[in-house]
C-alpha positions in Angstrom: 16.9 69.2 -1.1 14.5 68.4 -3.9 13.9 65.0 -2.6 13.3 66.1 1.1 10.9 68.8 -0.3 8.7 66.3 -2.5 8.8 63.8 0.4 7.5 66.4 2.9 4.8 67.5 0.4 3.7 63.9 -0.2 3.3 63.5 3.5 1.4 66.7 3.9 -1.0 65.5 1.1 -1.6 62.3 2.8 -2.6 64.1 5.8 -4.7 66.5 4.2 -6.6 63.7 2.0 -7.1 61.6 5.2 -8.8 64.5 7.2 -11.0 65.3 3.9 -11.9 61.6 3.6 -13.1 61.8 7.3 -15.0 64.8 6.8 -13.3 66.8 9.6 -12.0 70.6 9.5 -8.2 71.5 10.4 -9.6 73.0 13.5 -11.5 70.0 14.7 -8.3 67.6 14.0 -6.0 70.2 15.6 -8.2 70.5 18.8 -8.2 66.8 19.1 -4.6 66.7 19.3 -4.1 69.7 21.5 -2.5 71.8 18.6 -3.5 75.1 17.0 -5.1 74.8 13.6 -2.2 76.6 12.1 0.1 73.8 13.1 -2.1 71.4 11.1 -2.1 73.7 8.0 1.6 73.9 8.1 1.9 70.0 8.2 -0.6 69.8 5.2 1.4 72.4 3.2 4.6 70.0 3.8 6.0 72.1 6.6 7.1 70.7 10.0 6.7 67.1 8.8 10.2 66.1 10.2 9.0 65.8 13.8 8.2 62.2 14.0 6.3 62.3 17.4 3.7 64.9 15.6 3.4 62.6 12.6 2.4 59.7 14.9 -0.1 61.5 16.7 -1.7 62.7 13.5 -1.4 59.1 12.0 -3.4 57.9 15.0 -6.0 60.3 15.0 -6.8 60.2 11.4 -6.2 56.3 10.9 -3.5 56.9 8.4 -1.1 54.0 7.8 2.3 55.0 9.0 4.3 54.0 5.9 2.3 56.8 4.2 3.9 59.3 6.7 7.5 58.0 6.3 7.2 56.1 9.5 7.4 52.4 10.8 4.5 50.3 10.0 4.0 47.2 12.3 2.0 45.4 9.9 3.1 43.4 7.0 6.1 44.3 4.9 5.7 45.9 1.6 6.5 43.8 -1.4 10.1 44.5 -2.9 10.3 47.2 -5.3 13.3 48.5 -7.7 12.5 52.2 -7.6 15.4 53.8 -5.9 13.2 56.3 -4.2 10.9 53.6 -2.8 13.7 51.9 -1.4 15.2 54.8 0.2 12.1 55.6 1.9 11.9 52.0 3.1 15.4 52.6 4.7 14.0 55.4 6.8 11.0 53.4 7.5 13.1 50.5 8.9 14.9 52.7 11.1 12.0 54.4 12.5 10.5 50.9 13.3 13.7 50.3 15.3 13.3 53.4 17.6 9.4 53.0 17.9 9.8 52.4 21.5 11.2 55.8 22.2 8.3 57.6 20.6 6.2 56.7 23.6 7.9 57.7 26.7 8.7 54.7 29.2 9.7 54.4 32.9 13.1 53.3 33.5 13.1 50.0 35.0 15.6 51.0 38.1 15.4 50.3 41.6 15.9 54.0 42.3 13.1 55.1 40.0 10.9 52.4 42.0 11.8 54.0 45.0 10.9 57.5 44.0 7.5 56.1 42.7 7.0 54.6 45.9 7.8 57.7 47.9 4.9 59.4 45.9 2.4 56.6 46.8 -0.1 57.3 49.5 1.0 55.5 52.8 2.0 55.6 56.4 4.8 58.3 57.3 8.3 56.7 57.5 11.5 58.4 58.2 14.6 57.5 56.2 17.5 55.6 57.7 20.8 57.3 58.7 19.4 60.9 58.7 20.4 63.1 61.6 18.8 66.6 61.0 14.9 66.5 60.9 14.8 70.4 61.9 13.8 73.1 59.3 17.1 74.3 58.7 18.4 70.9 57.7 15.6 70.1 55.5 16.0 73.4 53.7 19.5 72.6 53.0 18.7 69.3 51.8 16.0 70.9 49.3 18.7 73.2 48.1 21.0 70.0 47.3 18.2 68.4 45.4 17.5 71.7 43.4 21.1 72.1 42.5 21.4 68.3 41.3 18.6 69.2 39.1 20.0 72.3 37.7 23.4 70.4 37.2 21.8 67.4 35.4 23.0 64.9 38.1 19.6 63.1 37.6 20.9 59.8 38.7 22.1 61.4 42.1 18.7 63.3 42.2 16.6 60.2 41.8 18.4 58.6 44.6 18.1 61.5 47.1 14.4 62.4 46.5 12.7 59.4 48.3 14.3 59.7 51.7 14.0 63.5 51.4 10.3 63.0 50.6 9.9 60.6 53.6 11.5 62.8 56.0 9.4 65.8 54.9 6.4 64.0 55.1 7.3 63.0 58.7 8.1 66.6 59.4 5.0 68.1 58.0 3.0 65.5 60.0 4.8 66.6 63.3 4.1 70.3 62.6 0.7 70.1 61.3 -0.6 73.7 60.1 3.0 74.7 59.6 2.9 76.3 56.1 6.7 76.3 55.9 7.0 72.3 56.2 4.1 72.1 53.5 6.1 74.5 51.3 9.3 72.4 51.5 7.3 69.3 50.7 5.6 70.9 47.7 9.1 71.9 46.3 10.1 68.3 46.7 7.3 67.0 44.6 7.7 69.8 42.3 11.5 68.6 41.7 10.2 65.0 41.4 7.8 66.2 38.9 10.3 67.9 36.8 12.8 64.9 37.1 10.1 62.5 35.8 9.4 64.6 32.9 12.8 64.5 32.1 12.9 60.8 32.3 9.6 60.6 30.1 7.6 59.3 32.8 4.4 61.3 32.5 2.0 58.9 34.2 4.2 59.2 37.6 4.7 62.9 36.9 0.8 63.3 37.2 0.9 61.4 40.5 3.9 63.9 41.9 2.2 67.3 40.6 -1.0 66.3 42.3 0.9 66.1 45.5 2.8 69.2 44.8 -0.5 71.1 44.2 -2.0 70.0 47.4 0.9 70.9 49.5 1.2 74.3 47.9 -2.3 75.1 48.7 -1.9 73.9 52.3 1.1 76.0 52.4 -0.6 79.2 51.3 2.7 80.7 50.1 1.6 82.4 46.6 5.5 81.5 45.5 5.3 77.9 46.2 1.8 77.9 44.6 3.0 79.7 41.4 6.0 77.0 41.2 3.5 74.1 41.6 1.2 75.5 38.9 4.2 75.9 36.6 5.1 72.2 36.9 1.4 71.3 36.5 1.1 73.4 33.3 4.3 71.4 32.2 2.8 67.9 32.6 -0.4 69.6 30.8 1.8 70.6 27.9 3.6 67.4 27.5 0.4 65.5 27.5 -0.9 67.8 24.7 -3.6 69.8 27.1 -2.0 72.9 25.7 -5.1 75.2 25.9 -5.8 74.1 29.5 -2.0 74.8 30.1 -2.3 78.2 28.7 -5.5 79.0 30.6 -3.9 77.8 33.9 -0.9 80.1 33.7 -2.9 83.2 32.5 -5.1 82.8 35.4 -2.6 82.2 38.1 -0.2 84.8 36.6 -2.9 87.3 36.3 -3.6 87.1 40.1 0.3 87.5 40.7 1.3 90.2 38.2 2.1 93.7 38.8 4.2 95.9 41.3 7.4 93.9 40.2 9.4 96.7 41.4 8.2 96.0 44.9 8.7 92.2 45.0 11.2 90.0 46.2 13.6 88.2 43.9 12.1 84.8 44.9 8.6 86.0 44.1 9.5 87.5 40.8 11.5 84.3 39.6 8.6 82.2 40.7 6.1 84.4 38.5 8.7 84.6 35.6 9.0 81.0 35.3 5.4 80.4 35.3 5.1 82.9 32.2 7.8 81.0 30.7 6.0 77.9 31.0 3.0 79.5 29.3 5.5 80.4 26.5 6.0 76.8 25.9 2.6 75.6 26.1 1.2 78.5 23.7 4.1 77.8 21.1 3.5 74.2 21.4 -0.3 75.0 20.6 0.7 77.2 17.7 -0.6 80.4 19.5 1.7 83.2 18.4 -0.3 85.8 20.4 -0.4 84.1 23.5 3.4 83.3 23.3 4.3 86.9 22.6 2.0 88.0 25.4 3.9 85.5 27.9 7.3 86.5 26.4 6.8 90.2 26.9 5.5 90.1 30.5 8.6 87.5 31.4 10.9 90.4 29.8 9.3 92.9 31.9 10.0 90.9 35.1 13.4 90.1 34.0 14.4 93.8 34.4 14.1 93.5 38.1 15.6 90.0 38.8 18.5 87.8 37.6 18.9 84.4 39.3 21.4 82.6 37.0 23.1 80.1 39.5 22.9 76.5 39.9 22.5 76.9 43.7 19.8 79.6 43.3 16.3 78.6 44.4 14.9 79.2 40.8 16.7 80.1 37.7 15.1 83.2 36.1 16.7 85.9 34.2 16.8 87.8 30.8 18.8 84.7 29.5 16.4 82.4 30.3 13.7 84.3 28.5 15.9 84.6 25.7 16.0 80.6 25.6 12.4 80.3 25.7 12.2 82.6 22.6 14.4 80.1 20.8 12.4 77.3 21.9 9.0 78.9 21.0 10.7 79.8 17.3 11.5 76.1 17.1 8.2 75.0 18.0 6.6 77.3 15.2 9.0 75.9 12.8 10.7 79.0 12.4 14.4 77.6 12.4 16.1 80.6 11.0 14.7 82.9 13.7 15.5 80.5 16.4 19.1 80.2 15.3 19.4 84.1 15.0 18.0 84.3 18.4 20.4 81.6 19.7 23.6 83.2 18.2 24.3 85.6 20.9 23.3 83.2 23.6 26.0 80.7 22.3 28.6 83.3 23.0 27.4 84.0 26.5 28.3 82.3 29.7 25.4 80.4 31.1 26.1 79.4 34.4 23.4 76.8 35.1 24.3 73.3 33.3 20.7 72.2 32.4 20.2 75.7 30.6 23.2 75.5 28.8 22.4 72.2 27.3 18.9 73.3 26.6 20.2 76.1 24.3 22.3 73.6 22.3 19.6 70.9 22.1 17.2 73.6 20.7 19.7 74.6 18.4 20.1 71.1 17.1 16.3 71.0 16.7 16.5 74.0 14.6 19.3 72.6 12.3 17.4 69.3 12.1 14.4 71.6 10.6 16.7 73.2 8.1 18.1 69.8 7.1 21.7 70.8 8.4 22.3 67.6 10.2 26.2 68.0 10.5 25.7 71.2 12.4 22.8 69.7 14.6 25.1 66.8 15.5 27.9 69.3 16.5 25.3 71.3 18.7 24.2 68.0 20.4 28.0 67.1 21.3 28.0 70.5 22.8 25.1 69.9 24.9 26.6 66.6 26.2 29.5 68.4 27.4 27.3 70.9 29.1 25.3 68.0 30.8 26.0 64.5 29.8 22.8 62.9 31.5 20.5 65.4 30.0 21.1 64.3 26.4 20.3 60.8 27.4 16.7 61.7 28.3 13.9 60.3 26.0 13.2 63.6 24.2 16.7 64.0 23.0 17.1 60.6 22.2 14.1 60.9 19.9 15.7 63.9 18.2 18.8 61.9 17.5 17.0 58.9 16.1 15.1 61.3 13.8 18.3 62.8 12.6 20.0 59.4 12.0 16.7 58.4 10.0 17.0 61.5 8.0 20.7 60.7 7.2 19.3 58.1 4.7 22.7 57.6 2.9 24.5 57.5 6.2 27.1 60.3 5.1 27.3 61.2 8.8 29.0 58.1 10.4 29.8 60.2 13.4 26.1 60.9 14.1 25.2 57.2 13.8 28.0 56.5 16.3 26.6 59.0 18.8 23.1 57.5 18.4 24.4 54.2 19.2 26.4 55.4 22.1 23.2 57.1 23.5 21.5 53.7 23.2 19.2 54.6 20.3 18.8 51.4 18.2 20.3 51.7 14.7 
């Protein structure tokens, strides 16, 4: 543990030195990165340095050579040394170099993915081949199937389903010009596409999808559909580190929809509740504890009136999902102990939705990784895989696995490295 602590402190000192040398304040650098000032303060004190994505962003902003932060350096290799600790660090750097391509999300080069992207582009209306039902009831059923594929983490089937569904919805919306219901269904299809693209790490095309979702939601005029489109918009903003804008967007929209929860429909409550939970993610990513508490408290209030916890539900919102976001927020703040304490009762609870079950165990793995408990983190990831095999193969989880493998510098966990190779993470 002493070696890990010393390494973290050296990384923090390198960040602080570079910031001071550039004549910038913590708040200035944090704002440029889309973080709260407290996050940068923690990094400079040697806390939170296990997140390689954050370190890479800091290095790019301050012009720090990557090897000073224990990361891969694309420049010339360092001269050999006989110092054991330096050699140990170099082994970690070498592994980090092999996973550099995973740090920046890439678009999967598959025909199905290309079809989905083409379906999002502007163009003449086309009807997919072999579809009998174009009426509203049939299209609603197909939307429900697509949402279920997302919640059960069958991303391959969902990717194959969405292009035809979007084409048919666009045709139906054109034939029923001014029909808010058809526009609402199309907005949901675009929302689902955005969520899938974010899972795949394709942020560029997620922007395209969410733009279309927002346009159709405004055309629809249904506050529930609008809240859901704002939610995925805030998700894209957060992923792109525009956390302040995401918090503002969520707070503004939720403020217009809040109140009278005992008189609202379950669908309305779920939409507003999920919007608030996206605010939790944005605020905690920014290091804003006050806003995180604000959003969590309001979401808990809504959860008193609704519980949608099924893969076939229109949306999944309940007290369980609120608790899951509390776990995730604690991980984002670097409060691994609090995260694991909050997760403990959820681990014993039946969570019907596979995507939510997997999320719990992935967040637990992140918390264990923060504490340096790699064996327990590996076990948490294996449980997540049993819940949703495709979910643990998305880029964000592969990054986590790669980082854990890099931290196991002496390869004391061969099963972790085997798992890493099985997920396609270079070793």
